[in-house]
TORDO-570624 format. One record per atom (N, C-alpha, C): atom name; x negated, y, z negated. Coordinates in pm, whole numbers, padded with zeros to 5 digits, always signed. Layout:
<recs>
site:c1:c2:c3
CA:X:Y:Z
...
</recs>
This chain:
<recs>
site:c1:c2:c3
N:-07201:-02309:+04008
CA:-07138:-02198:+03943
C:-06999:-02176:+03998
N:-06903:-02149:+03904
CA:-06765:-02123:+03943
C:-06752:-01978:+03984
N:-06684:-01960:+04089
CA:-06671:-01825:+04140
C:-06526:-01783:+04129
N:-06500:-01672:+04056
CA:-06365:-01623:+04038
C:-06328:-01523:+04145
N:-06412:-01438:+04169
CA:-06391:-01337:+04272
C:-06524:-01324:+04346
N:-06524:-01260:+04459
CA:-06649:-01255:+04534
C:-06764:-01194:+04455
N:-06739:-01110:+04360
CA:-06849:-01043:+04291
C:-06859:-01080:+04143
N:-06767:-01170:+04086
CA:-06772:-01205:+03944
C:-06803:-01354:+03932
N:-06899:-01382:+03847
CA:-06936:-01519:+03817
C:-06911:-01546:+03670
N:-06891:-01677:+03635
CA:-06861:-01712:+03496
C:-06973:-01676:+03400
N:-07092:-01677:+03445
CA:-07202:-01647:+03356
C:-07244:-01501:+03364
N:-07170:-01423:+03434
CA:-07206:-01281:+03448
C:-07166:-01204:+03322
N:-07237:-01099:+03289
CA:-07203:-01018:+03170
C:-07068:-00951:+03184
N:-07030:-00915:+03302
CA:-06901:-00852:+03324
C:-06788:-00947:+03288
N:-06799:-01073:+03324
CA:-06696:-01173:+03292
C:-06687:-01194:+03142
N:-06802:-01205:+03075
CA:-06803:-01225:+02930
C:-06742:-01105:+02859
N:-06765:-00986:+02906
CA:-06707:-00866:+02847
C:-06555:-00867:+02864
N:-06512:-00906:+02980
CA:-06367:-00913:+03003
C:-06301:-01016:+02913
N:-06366:-01130:+02895
CA:-06312:-01233:+02806
C:-06305:-01182:+02663
N:-06404:-01109:+02619
CA:-06406:-01055:+02484
C:-06291:-00954:+02467
N:-06269:-00869:+02564
CA:-06158:-00771:+02558
C:-06025:-00843:+02557
N:-06008:-00942:+02642
CA:-05883:-01019:+02646
C:-05859:-01089:+02514
N:-05961:-01140:+02453
CA:-05948:-01208:+02325
C:-05900:-01110:+02219
N:-05956:-00989:+02216
CA:-05914:-00888:+02120
C:-05770:-00842:+02149
N:-05735:-00826:+02273
CA:-05599:-00786:+02309
C:-05501:-00894:+02267
N:-05536:-01018:+02288
CA:-05449:-01128:+02246
C:-05432:-01130:+02095
N:-05538:-01101:+02021
CA:-05527:-01096:+01875
C:-05436:-00982:+01831
N:-05447:-00868:+01894
CA:-05361:-00753:+01861
C:-05217:-00787:+01894
N:-05195:-00845:+02008
CA:-05059:-00883:+02046
C:-05005:-00986:+01948
N:-05087:-01076:+01907
CA:-05045:-01179:+01814
C:-05009:-01117:+01679
N:-05090:-01024:+01630
CA:-05061:-00956:+01503
C:-04933:-00875:+01514
N:-04914:-00806:+01625
CA:-04792:-00729:+01647
C:-04672:-00822:+01651
N:-04688:-00934:+01719
CA:-04578:-01029:+01726
C:-04545:-01085:+01589
N:-04647:-01114:+01509
CA:-04624:-01166:+01374
C:-04555:-01061:+01289
N:-04599:-00937:+01298
CA:-04535:-00829:+01223
C:-04388:-00812:+01264
N:-04363:-00819:+01394
CA:-04224:-00809:+01442
C:-04139:-00926:+01392
N:-04198:-01045:+01393
CA:-04126:-01161:+01343
C:-04097:-01148:+01194
N:-04193:-01097:+01118
CA:-04172:-01079:+00974
C:-04063:-00975:+00949
N:-04064:-00867:+01025
CA:-03961:-00764:+01009
C:-03824:-00821:+01045
N:-03819:-00899:+01152
CA:-03692:-00961:+01191
C:-03644:-01059:+01086
N:-03737:-01133:+01030
CA:-03703:-01228:+00924
C:-03650:-01156:+00800
N:-03714:-01045:+00763
CA:-03668:-00968:+00647
C:-03528:-00912:+00672
N:-03505:-00862:+00793
CA:-03373:-00810:+00828
C:-03268:-00921:+00822
N:-03304:-01036:+00875
CA:-03210:-01149:+00874
C:-03181:-01193:+00731
N:-03282:-01193:+00644
CA:-03261:-01232:+00505
C:-03169:-01132:+00434
N:-03189:-01003:+00460
CA:-03101:-00901:+00401
C:-02957:-00922:+00447
N:-02939:-00950:+00574
CA:-02804:-00971:+00626
C:-02739:-01095:+00564
N:-02820:-01200:+00546
CA:-02768:-01321:+00482
C:-02726:-01291:+00339
N:-02809:-01215:+00265
CA:-02776:-01179:+00128
C:-02649:-01094:+00122
N:-02638:-00998:+00214
CA:-02518:-00914:+00220
C:-02395:-00999:+00249
N:-02411:-01092:+00341
CA:-02300:-01182:+00374
C:-02260:-01268:+00254
N:-02360:-01318:+00183
CA:-02330:-01399:+00064
C:-02261:-01315:-00043
N:-02306:-01192:-00060
CA:-02241:-01103:-00158
C:-02097:-01075:-00117
N:-02074:-01054:+00011
CA:-01938:-01029:+00060
C:-01850:-01152:+00039
N:-01905:-01268:+00066
CA:-01830:-01393:+00043
C:-01795:-01407:-00105
N:-01890:-01373:-00193
CA:-01864:-01381:-00337
C:-01752:-01285:-00378
N:-01758:-01160:-00328
CA:-01652:-01062:-00360
C:-01517:-01109:-00307
N:-01516:-01158:-00184
CA:-01391:-01207:-00126
C:-01336:-01326:-00205
N:-01425:-01412:-00251
CA:-01383:-01529:-00329
C:-01320:-01484:-00461
N:-01382:-01386:-00527
CA:-01326:-01335:-00653
C:-01191:-01268:-00629
N:-01182:-01191:-00522
CA:-01055:-01124:-00491
C:-00946:-01227:-00459
N:-00983:-01332:-00389
CA:-00887:-01438:-00358
C:-00838:-01505:-00486
N:-00930:-01530:-00578
CA:-00891:-01593:-00705
C:-00795:-01502:-00783
N:-00823:-01373:-00785
CA:-00734:-01279:-00854
C:-00598:-01275:-00786
N:-00596:-01276:-00654
CA:-00469:-01274:-00581
C:-00388:-01400:-00609
N:-00455:-01512:-00618
CA:-00385:-01638:-00648
C:-00325:-01635:-00789
N:-00401:-01579:-00885
CA:-00348:-01568:-01021
C:-00226:-01476:-01024
N:-00235:-01364:-00955
CA:-00122:-01271:-00949
C:-00001:-01336:-00884
N:-00025:-01410:-00777
CA:+00084:-01480:-00709
C:+00150:-01582:-00803
N:+00069:-01655:-00879
CA:+00124:-01754:-00972
C:+00210:-01686:-01078
N:+00162:-01572:-01132
CA:+00242:-01499:-01232
C:+00372:-01448:-01173
N:+00366:-01395:-01052
CA:+00487:-01343:-00988
C:+00586:-01454:-00956
N:+00535:-01570:-00915
CA:+00624:-01684:-00889
C:+00691:-01730:-01018
N:+00617:-01731:-01127
CA:+00675:-01770:-01256
C:+00781:-01669:-01299
N:+00752:-01541:-01279
CA:+00849:-01436:-01313
C:+00975:-01450:-01229
N:+00957:-01480:-01101
CA:+01072:-01499:-01013
C:+01154:-01620:-01058
N:+01088:-01728:-01095
CA:+01159:-01847:-01142
C:+01239:-01817:-01268
N:+01180:-01742:-01361
CA:+01251:-01705:-01484
C:+01372:-01618:-01453
N:+01355:-01524:-01361
CA:+01466:-01437:-01323
C:+01578:-01517:-01260
N:+01542:-01612:-01174
CA:+01645:-01695:-01111
C:+01717:-01782:-01214
N:+01641:-01837:-01310
CA:+01705:-01917:-01415
C:+01800:-01831:-01499
N:+01756:-01710:-01532
CA:+01841:-01619:-01610
C:+01967:-01584:-01533
N:+01953:-01560:-01406
CA:+02068:-01526:-01322
C:+02165:-01643:-01314
N:+02112:-01762:-01297
CA:+02199:-01880:-01291
C:+02269:-01902:-01424
N:+02197:-01880:-01536
CA:+02257:-01896:-01668
C:+02366:-01792:-01690
N:+02340:-01670:-01646
CA:+02441:-01564:-01662
C:+02565:-01595:-01579
N:+02547:-01650:-01461
CA:+02662:-01687:-01378
C:+02739:-01801:-01441
N:+02668:-01893:-01502
CA:+02735:-02007:-01565
C:+02811:-01962:-01690
N:+02756:-01865:-01764
CA:+02819:-01816:-01886
C:+02930:-01714:-01859
N:+02936:-01661:-01740
CA:+03034:-01557:-01709
C:+03176:-01614:-01717
N:+03272:-01535:-01770
CA:+03410:-01583:-01774
C:+03465:-01595:-01631
N:+03579:-01660:-01624
CA:+03638:-01676:-01492
C:+03668:-01540:-01434
N:+03684:-01538:-01308
CA:+03704:-01411:-01238
C:+03827:-01339:-01292
N:+03813:-01210:-01312
CA:+03923:-01129:-01362
C:+04016:-01099:-01246
N:+04145:-01113:-01274
CA:+04244:-01090:-01171
C:+04249:-00942:-01139
N:+04248:-00911:-01013
CA:+04252:-00772:-00970
C:+04386:-00709:-01009
N:+04383:-00587:-01061
CA:+04510:-00524:-01101
C:+04597:-00494:-00979
N:+04726:-00503:-01001
CA:+04821:-00469:-00894
C:+04869:-00327:-00920
N:+04816:-00237:-00844
CA:+04842:-00096:-00869
C:+04987:-00056:-00844
N:+05059:-00127:-00759
CA:+05199:-00090:-00732
C:+05288:-00120:-00854
N:+05239:-00204:-00944
CA:+05316:-00235:-01064
C:+05250:-00179:-01190
N:+05154:-00093:-01175
CA:+05079:-00043:-01289
C:+05167:+00039:-01384
N:+05257:+00121:-01330
CA:+05347:+00202:-01415
C:+05486:+00143:-01402
N:+05532:+00080:-01509
CA:+05664:+00018:-01506
C:+05768:+00104:-01578
N:+05724:+00183:-01673
CA:+05818:+00263:-01751
C:+05824:+00403:-01691
N:+05942:+00444:-01654
CA:+05958:+00578:-01596
C:+05959:+00680:-01709
N:+05907:+00794:-01681
CA:+05905:+00901:-01780
C:+06043:+00967:-01778
N:+06111:+00975:-01894
CA:+06245:+01036:-01896
C:+06237:+01186:-01869
N:+06342:+01236:-01806
CA:+06347:+01377:-01772
C:+06357:+01465:-01895
N:+06414:+01416:-02001
CA:+06431:+01493:-02123
C:+06298:+01518:-02194
N:+06197:+01439:-02163
CA:+06071:+01449:-02236
C:+05997:+01578:-02206
N:+06027:+01639:-02092
CA:+05957:+01762:-02057
C:+06031:+01878:-02123
N:+05972:+01957:-02210
CA:+06042:+02068:-02275
C:+06069:+02178:-02174
N:+06182:+02236:-02186
CA:+06221:+02344:-02097
C:+06153:+02472:-02141
N:+06117:+02552:-02046
CA:+06053:+02679:-02077
C:+06159:+02776:-02129
N:+06132:+02856:-02233
CA:+06230:+02950:-02286
C:+06262:+03058:-02185
N:+06388:+03090:-02176
CA:+06429:+03193:-02081
C:+06423:+03327:-02153
N:+06351:+03418:-02096
CA:+06340:+03551:-02155
C:+06337:+03653:-02043
N:+06368:+03772:-02080
CA:+06369:+03878:-01980
C:+06229:+03930:-01963
N:+06196:+03962:-01845
CA:+06062:+04014:-01823
C:+06048:+04153:-01888
N:+05931:+04176:-01941
CA:+05905:+04305:-02005
C:+05786:+04370:-01936
N:+05797:+04500:-01926
CA:+05684:+04573:-01870
C:+05582:+04595:-01979
N:+05464:+04586:-01942
CA:+05361:+04611:-02043
C:+05341:+04761:-02061
N:+05263:+04794:-02157
CA:+05244:+04935:-02192
C:+05183:+05015:-02080
N:+05095:+04960:-02009
CA:+05033:+05034:-01899
C:+05133:+05059:-01787
N:+05213:+04960:-01759
CA:+05312:+04976:-01652
C:+05411:+05087:-01687
N:+05455:+05092:-01811
CA:+05549:+05197:-01852
C:+05483:+05334:-01843
N:+05360:+05343:-01885
CA:+05289:+05471:-01879
C:+05272:+05514:-01735
N:+05238:+05424:-01651
CA:+05221:+05454:-01510
C:+05353:+05497:-01449
N:+05460:+05430:-01488
CA:+05593:+05468:-01435
C:+05632:+05609:-01477
N:+05607:+05650:-01598
CA:+05638:+05784:-01643
C:+05557:+05888:-01570
N:+05429:+05855:-01548
CA:+05342:+05947:-01477
C:+05394:+05970:-01336
N:+05445:+05868:-01273
CA:+05497:+05882:-01137
C:+05623:+05970:-01139
N:+05711:+05948:-01237
CA:+05832:+06029:-01248
C:+05800:+06176:-01268
N:+05701:+06204:-01348
CA:+05669:+06343:-01379
C:+05611:+06412:-01258
N:+05527:+06348:-01186
CA:+05463:+06412:-01072
C:+05554:+06416:-00950
N:+05655:+06339:-00945
CA:+05740:+06335:-00827
C:+05840:+06442:-00821
</recs>
């Protein structure tokens, strides 16, 4: 007979009971471990799906950005061609005016009409005021 401890033998009922309890505990631990693994697997699958969805959205956004870039580059090319065509069609540079020679003809002095010479006249109020001062003085 195999002896595990001084008081427990392999064929003893106490040993068999302990083995039965350990077997049940191992089964519970195994079920718990399997449940934990399944939960972890489900979480990992959700994360993978979320990542794939994000990659899909990013891919679509990148495609839209590339299309927009292509349109803007084409617009820029057309603008540059138009600018070059306008420069080619433009007349030669206009000579800057020489302001010191802008007025060549002098204005004659006779052209300005002389103001008529007249004697100053007092207006009606001034005359009335003057009489009032004479009377009161």
